N, C-alpha and C positions, 0 to 999 in steps of 0.2 A: 427270331425275326425282330429287327430293330425298328422302333418308331422314331421318325425324324419330324418333330413339329417344325413347321416352316415359318420363318419371319422374313418378309420381303421389305426392303427399305427404299423409300422414295422421299427425298428432301428431309431425311432424318426421322421420318415417321414410319409406323408399321402399317402397311397397306396390303391389299390383295388386288390382283388384276383378273380379268377374264380373257383367256386365250392370249395372254401376253400384251393386251392393248392398254397402253398407259392412259389413254383417255377414259378408260373405264375404272381407273383406280379408285378404290374405296378405302378411306382412312379408318383404321380400327383403333389405333392408339397413338398418341404423340410420344409415347415412351416405349420403344422396342425392348429396352432393358427390363421394364416392369413385366412386359408380356413374357419374355424368356424366363424370368424368375417365377412367374406363375406356372408355366409349363414344368419347370424343374421341381417346384413344390408338389406337383401332382405325380412326380416320379420319372420324368423324362431324363434320360442319360445322354442324349444328344440334342443339339439344336442345329437346324438347317437354316443358314443365314445368307441372304442374297442381296447384293447391292444392285438394285434395278437401274439406278442412274448410271452407275459404272458400266453395266451390261449394255445400255443403250447409248453409250458415249455422250451422255448429257453432262453439262458443266456442274461442278461442285462435287458430286459423289457423296458417299457416306463413310469414307475411310475413318474419320475421327470417331464416329459413332461405333463402328465395328471394333476398332482398337479398344475403346472403353469397355465394350461388352466382353471382349476376349479377356480383359484384365479382371473383370468382376464375376464372370460366370464360372461356377464350380464344376461344370460338366464339359464334355467334348463338343466342340463346335466345328462344323464344316462350313466353309465360306466360299461363295462364288459371286460372279458378276463383275465384269470389267477387268479380269486378270489377263492382261495382254502380253506380259513379259515374264522372264525368269525373275526379274527384280520384284515385280508385283507379288508373285507367288511366294518368294522367299521372305519378303517383308511380312506377309500375313502369317506365315509359319513361325517366324521369329517373334511375332507379336502374340502367339499363343494358339493359332488355329491348329486343330488336330488334323484337318485335311483342308486342302484348297481344291476348288472345282474349276477345271479349265475346259472351255468349250471351243471358242473361236481359235485360240492359239494352237490347239491340237490339229485343226484343219489347215490353218494358214502358216504355222511355223513348227512343223513336226520335229525339226532338229532340236529346237529349244525344248520342246516337250520331252524328247528322249533324254536330254541332259538333265532336266528336272527329275525325271523318274529315276535315273541312275543315282542321283544324289539323295532324293527324299523317299524313294520307294512308295510304300503304301499311303503316304501322306498326300500323294497326288491323285486326284479323282478326275475322271473325264465325264463331262456332261454331254449326253447324246440327246439333242432336242429335235423332235421330228414333227413335221407338218406335211400331211398328205404323202407320207412315205419318203420325204426328202429331208436331209439335214438342214437345220436352220442355225444361223450364227448371228453374232452382233446383237444380242438381246432379242433374238427371234425375228429380227427385221430383215434378214437376208437369207435366201436359200441357196444351197450349193448342189451342184449336180454330180455328186460322187456316190458310189455304191455304199449303201448303209452297212450291210453285212461285212463287206470288204474292209470298211473303215474300222468297224469294231474289232475285227480279227487283227488288223494292223496294230491298233492300239494295244490289244492284249499282247501282241508280240513285243511291244516295247517294255513290257513288265508291269503295266498298269494293273492294279488289283481291285479297283472299284470303279464302276460305271453307273451313272444315274441316267435312266431312260425316261424321258418325258414325252408323252403324246400331247402336243400343244393344243390340239383340238378339244382335249378333255380338261385342260388345266383351268381351274377356277370356275368350272361350269356346274359342279355338283351333279354332273350327269352320269356318274359311274365311271370306273376305271376301264382302261383298255386291257383287260386281264388276258384275254387269249393272245392278242398280238404281242403283248409283253412277254408272256411265257414262250411263245413260238420263237421270238427273237433270241431269248436267253438260251433256249435249247439248241437252236441252230448254230448260235455262236459258241455254244458250250462254255458259257461264262455266267457266273452269278451276277445279278444286277440289282440296283436299287430302283424301285418303281415310283413314278411320280405322275400325278394328274388324275383328277376326276373322283377321288374317294369322297363319298357323300354320307355313308352310314357304316355302322359297325359290321354289317353283313359283307361290305366290300373288303374290309380287313380280314374277316374270317375266310373269304374266298381266296385272298392272297395267301393266307396262312395255310390253308388246306391244299391248294393247288400248286403253290410255289415252293414247296419243300425241296431243297436242293438247288433251286434256281433263283429265288428271290431273297436277297440279303436283308432288305428292309423296305419300308414304305414311307414316303414323304407325304405328310398331310398338312394342309393349310386351311383353306376356306371353311371346311366342315367344322373345324375347331372354332373359328371366329364367328360362325353363324350358329354356334351352340347345337349342332347336330349330335355331338357327343363330346366327352371330355378326354383329355390326355389319359387320365386315370382309367377310364372305361376302355379306351383304345388299347392300352397296355395289357389290360386283363384279357381282352380278346386275343391279342397276339400271343399271350401266354397259354391259351388253350380254353379259356372260358367261353361259353356260348354268348352270342350277342344279346340274347334275351336275358340271360342272367346278369351280364355286365350292365345292361341298361337299367336293371332294377336296383343296382347298387347306387349308393349316394354319389353324386358328382364329386 
């Protein structure tokens, strides 16, 4: 199971939100590159990078910061936020992104999505962001009335190999993950997914590890790392099979 430490970008800085609310943004570092390099130094093999400004259609965006990070980071990076066209996705892939995460375009422009998947295969990931059982798009600012399970099955039919499922109500809250609903969705859709939202302690990761075998490809963790609930190194040890108690006793 893969650990994806999360870095969210707002005005070039590393921030975290609560349930996607920009007004609740907390700045953790003016240098996202330094944050990523610290995660990598602890053993992370992936970075989950999101342009919040792009996702919310705000002016400016963080494209230059992202390109710089893609050039300098020696690990695989999956990038999301504001990818509204084939050109956006292909620019990021050609700039070095291992995967690009597309959400709104998968809902609004399915033909373009299918074209992207045909060309880039597993480098195209679909973000399925859910609030109160309904899909949310445009940086979680809009909800659409389409069948969630039907949408996932349709996406899988396009050849998409990776789906990130986020329970927005849990994101950034440190209130614990939506483990059961995440697993139920994965099993019903018969598709392995990457889980996101709510992880607050090593025990949450152990629960995903033990219950999600065969269904959970990886877990995205953000705020718990920034609030020093545990370290990347400790999280990796748990996902590798060490107990939370033993991992927490190890040096950060």
